[in-house]
C-alpha positions in Angstrom: -5.0 -32.9 27.7 -1.7 -31.7 26.3 -2.5 -33.0 22.9 -5.9 -31.2 23.0 -4.2 -27.9 24.0 -1.5 -28.3 21.3 -4.2 -29.0 18.8 -6.1 -25.8 19.8 -2.9 -23.7 19.5 -2.2 -25.1 16.0 -5.8 -24.6 14.9 -5.8 -21.0 16.2 -2.5 -20.2 14.4 -3.7 -21.8 11.2 -7.0 -19.8 11.3 -5.1 -16.6 11.8 -2.7 -17.2 8.9 -5.4 -18.6 6.6 -7.3 -15.3 6.9 -4.4 -13.2 5.5 -5.1 -11.9 2.1 -3.1 -10.7 -0.9 -4.2 -7.6 -2.9 -2.6 -6.9 -6.3 -1.8 -3.4 -7.5 -0.7 -2.9 -11.1 2.2 -0.5 -12.0 1.1 1.0 -15.3 2.6 3.4 -17.8 -0.8 3.9 -19.2 -4.3 3.1 -17.9 -6.5 3.3 -21.0 -9.7 2.9 -18.9 -9.0 6.0 -16.8 -7.0 7.7 -19.6 -4.1 8.4 -17.2 -0.4 7.9 -17.5 1.9 6.5 -14.8 -0.5 5.1 -12.3 -0.9 2.5 -9.7 -4.2 0.6 -10.2 -6.0 0.8 -7.8 -4.6 3.9 -6.2 -6.1 3.2 -2.8 -6.2 -0.3 -1.2 -7.6 -1.2 2.1 -6.1 -4.2 3.9 -6.1 -5.8 7.3 -3.0 -6.2 9.5 -1.1 -9.2 8.2 -2.3 -8.9 4.6 0.1 -8.6 1.7 0.1 -6.1 -1.2 1.7 -7.4 -4.3 2.7 -4.7 -6.8 2.8 -6.2 -10.3 5.2 -4.7 -12.9 2.5 -4.9 -15.6 4.5 -2.4 -17.6 8.2 -1.8 -17.2 10.0 1.2 -15.7 8.3 1.5 -12.4 9.0 0.7 -8.7 7.4 1.1 -5.3 9.0 3.2 -2.5 7.4 4.4 0.7 7.4 8.2 1.1 9.5 9.4 4.1 7.3 10.8 6.9 4.1 9.3 5.3 4.1 5.8 6.9 3.3 4.8 10.5 6.0 5.6 13.1 8.6 3.0 13.3 8.0 1.4 9.9 11.3 1.3 7.9 11.3 2.8 4.5 10.8 0.2 1.7 11.9 0.5 -1.9 11.8 -2.0 -4.7 13.9 -2.5 -7.8 12.6 -1.1 -11.1 10.5 -3.3 -13.3 10.1 -6.1 -10.7 7.1 -7.6 -9.0 7.3 -7.0 -5.3 5.3 -7.9 -2.2 5.1 -6.3 1.2 3.3 -7.7 4.3 1.7 -5.0 6.3 2.1 -5.7 10.0 1.5 -2.2 11.5 -1.9 -0.4 11.1 -2.0 3.1 9.5 -1.8 4.9 6.3 1.2 4.2 3.9 1.9 6.7 1.1 4.1 5.2 -1.7 5.5 6.4 -5.0 7.2 5.3 -8.1 10.6 6.9 -7.8 11.1 7.8 -11.5 7.6 9.0 -12.0 6.7 10.9 -8.8 6.8 14.2 -10.6 4.3 12.8 -13.0 1.9 12.0 -10.2 2.6 8.2 -9.7 1.5 7.7 -6.1 -0.7 5.3 -4.2 -2.0 4.7 -0.7 -2.4 1.6 1.5 -4.8 1.8 4.5 -4.1 -0.9 7.0 -6.7 -1.8 9.6 -8.7 1.3 9.0 -6.3 3.2 11.3 -6.2 6.8 10.1 -4.2 8.1 13.1 -1.3 9.3 10.8 -3.6 11.0 8.2 -2.4 14.5 9.1 1.2 13.6 8.8 0.6 11.9 5.4 -1.3 14.8 4.1 1.4 17.3 5.2 4.2 15.5 3.4 5.4 17.4 0.3 4.8 15.7 -3.0 5.0 17.4 -6.4 1.8 19.1 -7.8 0.7 16.3 -10.1 1.1 13.8 -7.3 -0.9 16.1 -4.9 -3.7 16.3 -7.5 -3.8 12.5 -7.8 -4.0 12.2 -4.0 -6.9 14.6 -3.6 -9.7 12.0 -4.4 -7.8 9.4 -2.3 -7.7 11.7 0.7 -11.4 12.4 0.3 -12.1 8.7 0.2 -9.9 8.2 3.3 -11.9 10.6 5.5 -15.2 8.8 4.8 -16.4 6.7 7.7 
């Protein structure tokens, strides 16, 4: 009986971890397809709790940093080195607004939605970002409010 229960626990844990996914976001100086400079591609990703986002330094000079006040409560701010691939495992549902620190003024921002939890949407939308970043966020915010 103990062996059976232990096997069930191991199987359940394995199934939970096997379902975790990794989503790749490129850090680009130029997206020729969209004819945009300094972008994260895609700009909006939807993941489940426990999934990982990997930001790939496809082109040099970029980083990823969470925007203060624009992540779920209790989540520590995260910032990566410049020109390095970096991954982050999302354990808390909600909306995460992130930026490229050197290119925020040029509009380089992105959003991760975890678990379809939009409870911090008002806080994310209220955070100050420069005008070009705000313009880039407009279509992302429209997409976020869709059911």
